[in-house]
N, C-alpha and C positions, 0 to 999 in steps of 0.2 A: 415248834420252835419258832422264835421271832427271828426276822432278818437281823435284828440287833439283839443277840442273845449270848448266853453261856459265859464268855469272857470278853474283856475289852478288846483284845486282839482279834478274836474271832468275829466280834461284832463290827469292828471297823473294816475288816477284810470283806465281809459279806456286803456291807453297805457300799463299799468301793466297787465291787464286782457288779452288783445289781443296779445300783442307782447312778453309777458314773457313765452309763451308756456303753460300757465296753462290751463288744460282742453283740451289739444290737444294731438295728438299721440306722440309729441316730448317733453313731460313734462320733467322737469329737472330730472336727474337720468338716470343710465344706464339701458339697457334692462335686465329684470329679467328672468333668466332661471336656471334650475336645472339639476340633473343627467338625468331625463327622456328626456331632450332635446338633448342629445348626445354631440358630440365634437363641433358642430356648425362651421365646417371648412368653409362652404359657406359664413358665416358672415365675416370671416377674409378676404376672397377673395373680397367680395363686398366692405368692408371698405378700402381695399388697393387701390381701384379706386375711392375714394371720390373726389368730386370737391374740388380743393384747390385754395387759393387766388393767384392772380397775374400771373397765367400761361394762355397761349393762348390755342385755341382749336386745334392747329397744332401738329403734331407728333414731339416730341423732343428727341434727343439722350441722354439717361441717362445711364451712366456706360455701354456703348456699347449695350444697349437694348432699343428698342423703345417702348415708353408708350404714350398713348393718354391721355393727362391731360386736364381736363375740367376746364374752368374758373369759379370761384365763383361769380355769378352775385349778385349785390346789387339791391334790388327791393323795390318798393313801391306798396302797395295794394290799390285798388279802388273798392268800392262796391256801388250798388244802392239798397236801401231798399224800396221795392214796396208793399209787403204784409207781414202779420204776425206781431209779436211784435218786439220791439227793442232788446229783448234778442235773438230772433231767428236770426235777422240780425247780431248781435254781435257774435253768435256761428258760423255763416257762414263764417264771416271774419276770426275767430280764426282757423277754418278748412283750409281756404285758406292759412293762414300763415304756418300751419303745412305741407300742401301740397308743398308750396314753399321751406321750409327747407328740406323736404324729397328729393326734386329734387336737392338739393345742394346749394340753394341760401341763402343769408343773408337779412332778413326782416328789413328794416329801419323804415318805417312809413306807413301811409295809410289815406285815406279819406273814408267817407261813407255819401251818400246823400239820404235824403228822397224825393222820387218822386213817382208819380202815375205810371209812366212807364219810362224806360230808354230813354234818348235823341236819336232820330234816326240818328243824325249826329256824335255826339261825345260820346255817352253812358252817360256821365255825362253832367250836364248843362254847358253852356259856362263859367259861373262864377266859378263853382266848378273845371272845366278843367284848367282854369287859376291858380286857387289856387293849384292844383295838380302840375302844372309846376313849381310854386315857391318851393314847397316841394322837387321836383326832383332836382332842381338847388341847393337848400340849402344842401341836404343830399348827393349829388354826386351819386345818383342812376343811373343805366344804363338800367333799365327795369321797366315797369309798368304792373302789373297783375291785370286784372279786374275779379271780382267775378261774372261771367256769361259768356254766349257765345256771342261774338261779331260778327256782320255782317261785311263783308269786308269793307263796307263804314264807319262803326263806328270805326273800327281799324284804318283805314287810317285817318279819321278825327281826332281822338284822338292823333295819332302820329304827326299830323301836328301842334297840339297845344303844346304837351309836349316835342317834339323834341327828344324822345328816343324810343327805341323799346317797343311796346305794345303787349302783348299776353293775351289771355283769359284763363278761368278756364279749358276749354276742352284741349287747347294746352298744358297747364301745366301737366294735367293728362296723356296725351299721352307721354310727355317727361319722366315722371316717369316710365310708362310702358315700354318704349324703353330702359331705363337703367336696369330694373329688369328682362326683359324677358330672359329666359335661354334656354329653349328647342327650337327645330326647329319649332314646331307648334306655341309656344308662340310668337316667333319672327315674324313668318309669319302673325299671327293675328294682332299684333301691327302694322306691316308695312301696312297691309290692311287698318286698322283704320286711320293711318296717311295719306295715299293717299286719302281716302274718305273725310277727313277733309281739305286736301290741295286743292283738285280739284276745288271747287267753289271759292277759295281764291287766285288763281294765279293772279298775277299783272304783267302788262307789261308797258313799256315805251320805247321811242326811237327805236332802231333797233328791239326790240322784237315785236313791233307793225307793222313793215314793212313786206311786202310780200317777201317770198322766191322765188328765181328764178326757173322757171319751166324748164323742158327739159334739155338740156346740154349746157345752155347758159354759165355756168361757164367755159366750155372748149373752149369758143370762137366761137360757132357755129352761133351766130348772129341771124338775122331775121328768123322768123318762128319757132324758138326753145324756145322763151320766153312764159311763162304762168303766170297766176296770183299767182299760188302756194298757200302755207299756210303761215300765219303769224307764227312767232316763238312761240308765246303763244298758237296758235291752235295745232302746233306740239307737244308742251309740254303736252297739254291736252290729245292728242291722245296717246302718249306714257304712260301717267299715267293710262289711261283706259285699255290699253293692259296689263300693269303690274298688275292692279287690277284683271283682268280676269284670269291671270296666277296664282295669289296668291289664288283666290277662288278655282281654280281646285286643287291646291296643298293642301289646307286645307281640301277639300272634300276627297282627297285620304288619308290623315292622319286620318281623322275621321273614315274611314273604319276599320283600325286596332283597334281603341278604341271600336267601335261597336262590332267587333268580339270577343274582350275579355269580353265585357259586356255580350254578348249573352252566352259565355261560362260559366260565373258565374251563369247566370240564369238557364242554363241547369243543372248545378250542385246543383241548389236550394240553393245558397248562398245569404242570405239576404243582402241588401245594405243600408248603412246609409250615407247621404251627410251632410257635415258641411258647412253651409253658414252664411253670416252675414256681418255686416258692417266692413269696413277696420280697422285693428288694434283692433278688438274686442278680439282677442286671439284665433282664430281658429286653427292656427298651433300649439300653446302651448297646446290646448286641444287634438289635434290629437297625439302629442308626449306623453301627460300624459296617453291616453288610449291605445296606441300601442307601444310606445317607438320608434317611427319612426325616430326621430332625424332630422326632417326637420328644415330648417332655421327659426329662430325666431329673429325678429328685432323690436325694438320700433319705427316703422315708418309706414307710410300709404303705402298700396300696396306692402308689402314686399313679399307676395306670389302671383305669377301669374300662375305658372304651377301646374295643379292639381296633387295631390298625393294620391294614393290609397293604403291602408294598410289593413291587416287582423287583426281582434280582436275577442275575445270570450266573450260570456255572462257568468255570474256567474254559470249558469247551463250547461256550456260546448258547447253551440251552436256557430258556427263560423258565422261571418258577416264581411262585408268589410266597411271600413270608407274612405270617399273621401273628401279631403280638396280642397275647390274651392277658386277662386279669390274673393276678398272682394268687396263690394258695397260702394257707396258714394252717397250723395245727388247730384241730377242732373247729374248722370253718363252719359257721352257722348253716344248719340245714336250709333255713329260709333263703340264704344267699345262693346255695348250690341250685335250688329249685328255680329261683328268680333269674339267675344268670345261665340256666341250662342252654337257652337258645344261642347265647354268645359262645358258650364252651363247646358247642357243636362244631366250631371251627377245627377243634382238635381231633374229633372222631372222624371228620370228613376229610382230613389231610392225608397226603401220601407218606409224610415223614414227620416225626415229632422231635424237636430239639428240646430236651428236658434240661433247663439251666439250673445249675446248683451253685450257691455261694461257697466257694472253697475257703473263704476266710471266716465262715460262721463256726461257732463252737461245736455245733452238732449237724454237720451236713448230711449224715446218714439219716437222721431224723427228719430233715427236710425232704429228702427223696421219698421216704416212707409215707409222709404226710400227703405229698402231691399224688403218689400212685394210689393211695386210698381214695382220694377225691375222684381221680380219673376213673377208677373202677365203678363209680356210681353213675357215670354218664351212659347214656344209651349208645349203642354201637360199639365196634371194636376199636381199641387204641392202636394206632398205627406203629410201624417200626420206629423204635426209640433210639435216639443218640443222647447219651448224657454228656452235657457240655459244662465242665467245671470252670466257672468264671472267677474272675479276680485272682488269677494265678500269680499276679505280680505282687500281691500282698498277703497271700495265703501261706500257711506253714508247708514247706516242701514234703514233710512226712505225711501230712493229711492228703496232699495231692497224690503222693505215691500210694497211699492206702486205697483211695477211691479208684485210681487207675487199675489196681489189682482186683477190685471188687466188682466192677461193672464190665459186661462183655463188649459193649460198643460205647467207648468213652474217650473224650479228648479234653485236654486242659487248654484254656484260652484266657486272654485278657481283652475284654472289649475296650478298656481304657487305652492300653498301649498298643493293641493290634497283634500281640503275640499269639500265635497259634491260629489266626483267622484263615490264613491261606490253606492250612491243613484241614480246617473245618470245611471249607468250600470243596476241597477235594473229596472229603468224606461224604458230603452232601451229594456231589456228583455221582459217586459210586452207589449210593443208596437209593436215589430217585429212580422211579420206573423209566425204562427206556422205551423208545418207539419200537414196535414189533412187526411192522410191515415194510418190506423192501420194495421200492418202486424205482423204475427208470422212466424219466419223463423228459420231454422236449418242450420247454416253455418259451413262447415267443418273447421277444425283447420288449414288446409293449405290456407285458405282464410281470414286471419287475416286483410287484407286490407279492406274487406267489413265491418268487425266488427268495424274498425276504422272510416270508413266513416259514419256508422250509429251513432256512438258516436258524431261525429263532426257535422252532418247535421240533425240529428234526435233527438227524445226524447225517451230515454230508459224507458219502463214501467217495464219490468223484464228481467233478464238475468240469464241463468243456463248453467253450463258446464256438458254435458252428454258424453257418449262414442263416439257418432258420430260427435260431434262438440259442438258449442255454440248455445243453443236455446234462441232466443231473441224475446220479444214482444216490439214493438216500434211504434211510430207515425213518419211517414216520408212523404217527398213530393212525388207527382205522379211520377216524373222521377226516384226517388230513388226506389220507389215501383216496377217500371218496371225492374229496374236493378236487384232487389232481387226476380223476379218472379219465377226463377228456384229453389229457396230454400225455398219457401213458405210451411207452414204447414196447413194453413187455408186460406180461401178466405178473402181478405182484406175488412174491414169494414169501410166505409167513416166516 
């Protein structure tokens, strides 16, 4: 069926639902943030480089400064509905529209076809592909985006029919990641994922399929110096593989620094909490609300790519770290899961997982399922999980109640208004691992640093100031107990 099909009424309703941004990350209205989100200077920098209409992808001289201006592409969406309900298929197309707009494109129209499986030659059936070509011609679109991962032959076959550029969902997500990556590691991870996607899709024709000259024939050495050589496409493949190997080595070296910092936190017995969830569920807003980190908050998919780690405190004074991670999405490209595996290890190495869900989304259960399927692919065990239903101030109360009944450990909050944040902190306090060694120590007054560490990383049972110093009975971790060994008054009791 077409997004615009059957009757005029159904047609206008479908277009309004899918192309009006309702239920997507780009719903009408500006991004909501408050004082806890900081100045958001990164947001201004990102918006200054938005794709704009009518400009080429070449560098242009503007007021004596070079800017790379990106052309705003006009796109038509194409989806194949193979499984699930019609609502599921419609939600998937709506999400594709949000992804396209996040990448800087203008969504004009789309088609959706009910099939048992995508056509092996053109993704859509031949008749629907011809209909798509008519929509492209009528709307003036220059790109078609398919809601799935296309094989090289499907992409080539559909391009031959519609006569404009065709990309798939994976290429679109990679484009968004390439725009938003900021750190050196993030850029390297995205570049690696792009090469992994590109390698099996290299196409060649004409001179690129001819053999390169061997030996020094180019210098005029003639007979005896000619060889079969490589085709240009073979040469390109070899160069890409070499670049991929180099990127993997660089990412592995960057990982060492992060592992060192993580091990340092563990030695100091600082509990860790990871924030994970679907893209645009409000993970960064929640981090800002809990810690005042001031990280970038944007009403767009995949606004956050680089992990952010900040310290926070429980109501009883214990310190812990909060790690904001990259968001997930349905059918997250395998290349990205592999490339970002080192970053996502923050989840499997944490003591507690805050699984943030957008309570205002049309299908929050689908978001939860998609996130858990990606987490299942990570090495290591997934830690204890708390489902945090965010955006409760704008969500349907019936949806909130349904989710509260569905999940065993769940809480509804609003990172924007602060509703439920105190209860969330209490829940984090209850779920974090507690110190398991009881010590009684007498700390001299000139070692106030140790007293401070006991307050930050342990639980004070009693404290008394005496002539020799501060007598403290507390529950601490094993590493902290070892640090306090020379000040003990009694043998620790486990």
